[in-house]
C-alpha positions as CSV (number, residue, x, y, z in Angstrom):
1,M,-22.7,25.9,18.1
2,C,-21.8,24.8,14.0
3,D,-24.4,22.3,13.6
4,P,-25.1,22.3,10.3
5,K,-28.8,20.7,10.8
6,L,-29.4,23.8,13.0
7,L,-27.8,25.7,10.5
8,R,-30.2,24.7,7.9
9,S,-33.6,24.7,9.7
10,L,-32.8,28.3,10.4
11,M,-31.9,29.1,6.8
12,T,-35.2,28.0,5.4
13,H,-37.1,30.8,6.9
14,T,-37.8,33.8,4.9
15,G,-37.1,37.2,5.6
16,Q,-33.7,36.3,7.4
17,D,-31.1,39.2,7.9
18,Y,-27.7,37.5,7.4
19,T,-26.2,40.9,8.0
20,A,-27.0,41.0,11.8
21,R,-25.0,41.6,14.3
22,N,-25.0,40.5,18.1
23,V,-24.0,43.0,20.7
24,D,-20.1,42.2,20.6
25,G,-20.6,43.2,16.6
26,C,-20.5,39.7,15.3
27,H,-22.5,37.9,12.8
28,A,-22.8,34.5,12.4
29,L,-20.2,33.6,10.4
30,S,-17.7,35.5,12.6
31,I,-18.6,33.4,15.9
32,V,-18.5,30.1,13.6
33,Y,-15.1,30.9,12.4
34,G,-14.1,31.5,15.8
35,Q,-14.5,28.1,16.6
36,T,-10.7,27.4,16.1
37,S,-10.9,24.2,18.0
38,L,-13.7,22.9,15.7
39,W,-11.5,23.6,12.1
40,N,-10.4,20.2,11.8
41,T,-14.4,18.9,11.8
42,L,-16.5,18.2,8.7
43,K,-19.3,20.2,10.7
44,W,-17.4,23.1,10.9
45,N,-16.2,22.9,7.1
46,E,-19.9,22.4,6.1
47,S,-21.2,25.2,8.7
48,V,-18.7,27.5,7.2
49,T,-19.8,26.8,3.8
50,L,-23.2,27.0,4.2
51,L,-22.9,30.7,5.7
52,L,-20.4,31.8,2.9
53,N,-23.0,31.4,0.4
54,V,-26.1,33.5,2.7
55,I,-23.5,36.4,4.2
56,P,-22.5,39.1,2.0
57,F,-19.4,39.4,2.8
58,G,-16.0,39.0,1.1
59,W,-14.9,36.3,3.6
60,K,-14.4,32.9,1.1
61,Y,-10.5,33.4,0.3
62,V,-9.8,35.0,3.5
63,I,-10.9,32.1,5.6
64,R,-9.5,29.5,3.2
65,D,-6.1,31.4,3.5
66,Q,-6.3,31.2,7.3
67,V,-7.9,27.6,7.4
68,K,-5.0,26.2,5.2
69,Q,-1.9,28.5,7.1
70,T,-3.0,27.0,10.7
71,N,-3.7,23.8,9.1
72,M,-0.2,23.7,7.7
73,K,1.2,25.0,11.2
74,Q,-0.4,22.6,13.1
75,T,0.9,19.6,10.7
76,I,4.3,21.0,11.0
77,R,4.5,20.8,14.8
78,E,2.6,17.3,15.1
79,V,4.2,16.0,12.2
80,K,6.9,13.6,13.9
81,S,4.0,12.0,16.0
82,L,1.3,11.6,13.4
83,T,3.7,9.8,10.9
84,K,5.1,7.6,13.9
85,K,1.6,6.7,14.4
86,Y,1.0,6.1,10.9
87,T,4.4,4.2,10.1
88,S,4.0,1.5,12.9
89,N,0.0,1.0,11.8
90,T,1.2,1.0,7.8
91,S,4.5,-1.0,8.5
92,L,2.5,-4.0,10.0
93,V,-0.3,-4.5,7.8
94,A,2.1,-4.3,4.5
95,A,4.0,-6.9,6.5
96,L,0.8,-8.9,7.0
97,I,0.0,-8.8,3.3
98,A,3.2,-9.0,2.1
99,T,3.6,-12.5,4.3
100,I,0.0,-13.8,2.7
101,T,0.4,-13.3,-0.6
102,F,4.3,-14.6,-0.6
103,A,2.9,-17.7,1.0
104,A,-0.2,-17.9,-1.3
105,A,2.5,-18.0,-4.5
106,F,4.1,-21.2,-3.1
107,T,0.3,-22.5,-2.5
108,L,-1.2,-22.5,-5.7
109,P,-4.7,-22.9,-6.3
110,G,-5.2,-26.6,-7.5
111,G,-1.5,-27.6,-6.7
112,L,1.0,-29.0,-9.1
113,S,0.9,-31.5,-12.0
114,S,1.8,-34.8,-11.2
115,D,1.7,-35.8,-14.9
116,P,5.2,-37.2,-15.9
117,A,4.7,-34.8,-19.0
118,N,3.9,-31.6,-16.9
119,A,5.7,-32.6,-13.5
120,G,5.8,-30.1,-11.2
121,L,3.9,-27.3,-13.4
122,P,0.6,-26.3,-12.0
123,I,-2.4,-28.0,-12.7
124,F,-4.5,-24.5,-14.3
125,A,-1.5,-22.8,-15.6
126,R,-3.6,-22.1,-18.7
127,K,-6.8,-21.0,-17.3
128,A,-7.2,-17.3,-17.1
129,A,-8.6,-16.5,-13.7
130,F,-5.4,-18.5,-12.5
131,Q,-3.0,-16.1,-14.5
132,V,-5.1,-13.0,-12.8
133,F,-4.4,-14.8,-9.3
134,L,-0.4,-14.8,-10.0
135,I,-0.4,-11.3,-11.5
136,S,-2.4,-9.8,-8.6
137,D,-1.0,-11.8,-6.2
138,T,2.9,-10.2,-7.5
139,I,1.2,-6.8,-7.5
140,A,-0.3,-7.1,-4.0
141,M,3.4,-8.5,-2.6
142,C,5.3,-5.6,-4.4
143,S,3.3,-3.3,-3.2
144,S,3.1,-4.1,0.4
145,L,6.9,-5.0,0.5
146,A,7.8,-1.6,-0.9
147,V,5.5,0.3,1.8
148,A,7.7,-1.6,4.0
149,F,10.6,-0.4,2.5
150,L,9.5,3.0,2.5
151,C,8.8,3.2,6.4
152,I,12.6,2.7,6.8
153,L,12.9,6.3,5.3
154,T,10.8,8.0,7.9
155,T,14.1,8.9,9.8
156,W,13.8,11.8,7.4
157,E,12.0,14.8,9.0
158,D,11.6,17.2,6.2
159,L,7.8,18.2,5.8
160,D,7.5,18.2,2.0
161,F,9.0,14.1,2.3
162,L,6.9,13.2,4.6
163,L,3.7,14.5,3.4
164,N,4.4,12.7,0.0
165,Y,5.4,9.7,1.8
166,R,2.1,9.2,3.6
167,K,0.4,10.0,0.3
168,T,2.3,7.3,-1.3
169,T,2.2,4.8,1.1
170,K,-1.5,5.2,1.1
171,A,-2.1,4.5,-2.7
172,L,0.4,1.4,-2.6
173,M,-1.8,0.2,0.2
174,W,-4.7,0.1,-1.3
175,S,-3.2,-1.5,-4.4
176,A,-2.2,-3.9,-2.2
177,Y,-5.5,-4.3,-0.5
178,G,-7.2,-4.4,-3.8
179,A,-5.0,-7.1,-5.3
180,T,-4.9,-9.2,-2.3
181,A,-8.8,-8.9,-2.3
182,L,-8.8,-10.0,-6.3
183,A,-6.1,-12.7,-5.9
184,F,-8.2,-14.3,-3.1
185,G,-11.2,-14.0,-5.6
186,S,-9.5,-15.5,-8.3
187,G,-7.9,-18.2,-6.8
188,L,-11.2,-20.0,-5.5
189,F,-12.8,-19.5,-8.7
190,T,-10.2,-21.2,-10.5
191,V,-10.6,-24.0,-8.2
192,I,-14.5,-24.2,-7.9
193,A,-15.6,-22.8,-10.7
194,P,-15.3,-26.6,-12.4
195,N,-17.7,-27.7,-10.1
196,C,-20.1,-25.0,-8.8
197,L,-20.0,-21.8,-11.3
198,W,-22.3,-19.7,-9.6
199,L,-20.8,-20.0,-6.4
200,A,-17.2,-19.3,-7.6
201,I,-18.7,-16.1,-9.4
202,L,-20.4,-14.7,-6.3
203,I,-17.2,-15.7,-4.5
204,L,-15.2,-13.1,-7.1
205,V,-17.5,-10.2,-7.4
206,L,-17.4,-10.1,-3.5
207,S,-13.7,-10.0,-3.2
208,T,-13.7,-7.6,-6.5
209,I,-16.0,-5.1,-4.5
210,L,-14.7,-5.7,-1.1
211,P,-12.1,-2.7,-1.5
212,L,-14.3,0.0,-3.0
213,F,-16.4,-0.9,-0.5
214,S,-14.0,0.2,2.1
215,K,-13.1,2.9,0.4
216,I,-16.6,4.3,0.5
217,I,-17.1,3.7,4.1
218,C,-13.9,5.3,4.7
219,E,-15.0,8.5,2.9
220,W,-18.7,8.3,3.5
221,P,-19.0,11.6,5.7
222,L,-17.3,13.3,3.2
223,L,-19.2,12.5,0.3
224,K,-22.4,13.2,2.1
225,I,-21.2,17.0,2.5
226,R,-20.1,16.6,-1.0
227,Y,-23.6,15.9,-1.8
228,R,-25.7,18.2,-0.1
229,L,-23.1,21.0,-0.7
230,R,-22.9,20.2,-4.3
231,G,-21.4,23.2,-6.5
232,T,-20.7,25.5,-3.2
233,F,-18.3,22.6,-1.7
234,I,-15.1,24.5,-1.0
235,K,-12.5,21.5,-0.6
236,D,-9.9,24.0,0.5
237,L,-11.3,24.0,3.9
238,V,-11.1,19.9,4.2
239,P,-8.1,18.9,5.9
240,N,-5.7,16.5,4.5
241,I,-6.5,13.4,6.5
């Protein structure tokens, strides 16, 4: 059934014969391994890892290599459709971030000075928070524009290129996301801090931890498996999502 909770419950009993086979000559690991439709699920990965550590058969490398080969074949078959879906969503978000950050660059926090000596210059130009806003806003816009441009290159159907493209655009999008959140927080901090410092700090902290919090939520199921399996975790059995 590939149920890790059920497996853990069964494995707590003493005197288990992990070499036992059913009437078809299959032991527990071979039965779980045969559930090929579940190979891309985390519960299958956890179940196989649990059994690999108790059943005395040299299956570890055989299973790992077989799963990697099967996943690669499946990736080759589905690379076009998967890349098309991924590109459409990524390009939309990248265009939205680029638009927001571009507009923010011309709507500076605090506005421009009306003093004749500094006419046209930002009022908070010398403040550190304002400089952080400018840097993070620039990083966010450049990263999102780079992703938007890279989406054009997906017409090239080479597998290695498309896998590298997904990896690169993911990194750029996380960079754009984090920089946008930081630009928002530092921009508001620049304006609010002179009158209400505690509120400005709260906004800045919330904006800063938002990308990290989102990353933890995205990888929470994988993090739980890593924690439960500790040193027995086999990275190769986790599909490259």
